[in-house]
PADRENTOR-645454 format. One record per residue (C-alpha): residue number from 1; residue in three letters; x, z, y. Coordinates in pm, 1 decimal, always signed. Last residue first. Layout:
PADRENTOR-645454
   pos   code         px         pz         py
   NUM    ALA          X          Z          Y
...
This chain:
PADRENTOR-645454
   pos   code         px         pz         py
   161    PRO    -1818.5     +898.6     -723.0
   160    LEU    -1473.5     +799.7     -592.9
   159    ILE    -1195.6     +984.0     -774.8
   158    ASP    -1118.6     +753.6    -1069.3
   157    THR    -1159.0     +445.7     -846.2
   156    LEU     -902.3     +606.5     -614.5
   155    ASN     -632.5     +567.3     -877.0
   154    ILE     -347.9     +815.5     -831.4
   153    ILE      -62.1     +697.2    -1049.6
   152    GLU     +268.1     +876.2    -1121.5
   151    VAL     +563.8     +639.8    -1155.5
   150    ASP     +729.6     +646.5    -1496.9
   149    ASN     +872.1     +294.0    -1464.8
   148    GLU     +636.8     +139.3    -1722.0
   147    LEU     +349.6     +311.5    -1539.1
   146    ALA     +456.6     +150.6    -1210.7
   145    TYR     +483.7     -193.9    -1372.7
   144    LYS     +133.3     -153.5    -1518.2
   143    VAL       -0.8      -47.6    -1177.7
   142    THR     +170.6     -345.9    -1014.0
   141    PHE      +44.4     -598.1    -1270.1
   140    ALA     -312.7     -466.5    -1243.3
   139    THR     -295.2     -487.6     -863.7
   138    GLY     -153.1     -839.7     -875.8
   137    GLY     -425.8     -981.9    -1095.4
   136    GLY     -645.1     -833.9    -1365.5
   135    VAL     -972.0     -638.1    -1344.8
   134    GLY    -1062.1     -450.3    -1663.2
   133    PRO    -1080.4     -110.8    -1497.5
   132    HIS    -1106.2     -117.5    -1115.4
   131    LYS     -788.1      -56.1     -924.7
   130    TYR     -753.5     +112.9     -586.3
   129    CYS     -403.7     +251.3     -596.0
   128    VAL     -179.7     +534.2     -485.7
   127    CYS     +155.9     +493.4     -657.4
   126    ILE     +383.9     +795.3     -692.0
   125    ASP     +755.7     +864.5     -722.1
   124    ALA     +872.4     +527.3     -594.3
   123    ASP    +1228.4     +409.7     -670.5
   122    ASN    +1109.5      +52.0     -739.4
   121    VAL     +730.7      +34.9     -691.9
   120    LEU     +714.5     -155.9     -363.6
   119    LYS    +1001.5     -380.5     -473.4
   118    MET     +805.5     -472.0     -788.5
   117    ASN     +500.6     -566.8     -583.7
   116    ARG     +708.6     -782.6     -348.8
   115    THR     +859.3     -966.2     -647.1
   114    GLN     +510.6    -1029.8     -785.9
   113    MET     +389.5    -1162.3     -452.1
   112    CYS     +698.2    -1379.2     -388.1
   111    TYR     +709.9    -1542.4     -730.9
   110    GLU     +493.6    -1856.3     -690.4
   109    ASN     +638.3    -1938.0     -350.1
   108    TYR     +531.8    -1856.7       +5.5
   107    PHE     +788.5    -1906.5     +280.1
   106    ASP    +1052.9    -1681.2     +437.2
   105    CYS    +1090.9    -1487.6     +116.7
   104    VAL    +1083.2    -1123.1       -2.8
   103    TYR    +1024.6    -1004.4     +351.8
   102    SER    +1121.2     -664.5     +489.6
   101    VAL     +953.6     -471.0     +768.8
   100    SER    +1086.6     -136.1     +883.3
    99    ASP     +963.1     +170.1    +1068.6
    98    ALA     +618.9      +12.3    +1087.6
    97    LYS     +416.3      +42.5    +1408.2
    96    ALA     +438.3     -325.0    +1510.9
    95    LEU     +332.1     -436.7    +1162.5
    94    PHE      +33.6     -201.4    +1192.1
    93    GLU      -94.9     -383.1    +1499.2
    92    LYS       +3.2     -728.8    +1372.9
    91    TYR     -207.8     -679.8    +1060.0
    90    ILE     -506.6     -557.4    +1266.0
    89    ARG     -487.4     -869.5    +1486.0
    88    ILE     -444.0    -1096.3    +1180.8
    87    ASP     -754.9     -944.3    +1019.9
    86    LYS     -962.2    -1006.6    +1335.1
    85    ALA     -836.0    -1366.8    +1360.9
    84    LYS     -939.5    -1447.8    +1002.2
    83    TRP     -655.1    -1502.2     +754.3
    82    LYS     -492.2    -1834.1     +667.6
    81    ASN     -149.2    -1763.2     +821.4
    80    CYS     -141.3    -1394.6     +717.6
    79    GLN     +137.6    -1407.7     +458.4
    78    GLU     +345.9    -1664.8     +648.8
    77    ARG     +655.7    -1445.8     +673.3
    76    CYS     +662.4    -1395.3     +298.4
    75    PRO     +588.1    -1136.4      +27.0
    74    LEU     +589.2     -831.6     +257.5
    73    PHE     +741.2     -490.0     +195.9
    72    LEU     +628.4     -275.6     +487.6
    71    LEU     +776.2      +68.9     +541.5
    70    PHE     +611.2     +368.5     +708.8
    69    LYS     +856.7     +657.6     +739.4
    68    VAL     +704.1     +996.8     +812.6
    67    ASP     +928.3    +1233.4    +1011.8
    66    PRO     +708.1    +1185.9    +1321.5
    65    TYR     +416.3    +1371.1    +1157.5
    64    ARG      +81.3    +1334.8    +1334.1
    63    GLU     +131.5     +973.6    +1449.7
    62    LYS     +293.6     +892.3    +1113.8
    61    LEU      -20.7    +1008.3     +932.5
    60    ARG     -233.9     +778.8    +1150.0
    59    VAL       +1.0     +485.8    +1079.9
    58    CYS      -18.0     +564.8     +708.8
    57    GLU     -399.6     +561.9     +733.5
    56    LEU     -392.7     +214.2     +886.8
    55    ALA     -153.7      +92.7     +618.8
    54    ALA     -373.5     +233.2     +340.0
    53    ALA     -681.1      +51.1     +473.0
    52    THR     -478.5     -269.9     +510.8
    51    ASP     -336.6     -242.8     +159.5
    50    PHE     -688.1     -182.4      +21.9
    49    GLY     -837.2     -498.6     +166.3
    48    LEU     -597.5     -759.3     +303.5
    47    ALA     -229.8     -749.2     +214.9
    46    GLY      +45.3     -557.2     +395.9
    45    GLY     +248.4     -459.4      +89.4
    44    ASN     +283.8      -90.8     +177.9
    43    ARG     +549.8     +172.1     +126.2
    42    PHE     +517.5     +534.9     +241.2
    41    GLU     +831.7     +743.7     +275.8
    40    ARG     +793.5    +1114.1     +362.8
    39    PHE     +642.4    +1271.9      +52.8
    38    GLY     +725.0    +1642.1      +33.6
    37    ARG     +415.1    +1784.8     -137.0
    36    ASN     +254.5    +1860.3     +201.6
    35    TYR     +292.0    +1492.5     +290.9
    34    LEU     +126.6    +1402.6      -38.4
    33    GLU     -166.8    +1630.6      +42.3
    32    GLU     -207.6    +1475.0     +387.3
    31    LEU     -185.6    +1129.6     +233.5
    30    ILE     -453.9    +1216.4      -22.7
    29    LEU     -694.3    +1347.1     +240.6
    28    ALA     -644.5    +1044.4     +467.1
    27    LEU     -682.7     +809.4     +169.2
    26    LEU    -1018.4     +970.1      +88.4
    25    PRO    -1136.6     +924.7     +447.9
    24    ARG    -1013.2     +562.8     +439.4
    23    ILE    -1179.2     +467.3     +110.2
    22    ARG    -1523.5     +623.9     +162.1
    21    PRO    -1689.8     +362.4     +384.8
    20    SER    -1569.9      +76.7     +157.6
    19    ASP    -1660.5     +223.8     -180.9
    18    LYS    -2026.3     +116.1     -204.0
    17    GLU    -1963.5     -218.0      -34.8
    16    SER    -1689.1     -284.4     -289.4
    15    ILE    -1333.3     -329.3     -165.0
    14    ILE    -1196.8     -682.7     -190.4
    13    ARG     -820.7     -725.9     -162.2
    12    HIS     -772.9     -502.1     -462.6
    11    GLY     -512.8     -232.6     -454.7
    10    THR     -150.5     -128.4     -436.3
     9    PHE      +21.8     +151.2     -250.0
     8    CYS     +364.7     +312.2     -264.5
     7    CYS     +474.2     +673.2     -224.0
     6    ILE     +835.4     +793.3     -200.1
     5    ARG     +970.4    +1149.1     -199.1
     4    ASP    +1214.5    +1261.2      +65.2
     3    LYS    +1461.4    +1528.2      -41.4
     2    LYS    +1472.0    +1421.1     -403.7
     1    MET    +1382.5    +1693.2     -655.1
């Protein structure tokens, strides 16, 4: 077994009203369990919705356990340019607390999101996701890519009642 195991996150930008209040508490429980299983590196794509919830919980985990590494793999430097002010503030807060921030590109292009998603998954041992069945897009691509690379999946939509 590798010394430090790697976890990545992927999920929908929109979290249902029903799921929203339960996502962060569930993530906190899962992250604590993963830490106890030897996971020390947590990779996040920095997007709105699920990525933001996971990033905030990673920051909380890092505050309790200084050996946690919180890494951001971002598609481009202008990722948040069209976001609401509140979302940009939260983004900048967790950006400042990351151990490292890497960008696929300086500017948006048609491949930067998919490339970012693949970098998140490469070398990961587990992928914690929020993916509804039958919904396509970047989350579906990332989960499929993870499965093709023998990465274990924990899908919160399978756990939430």
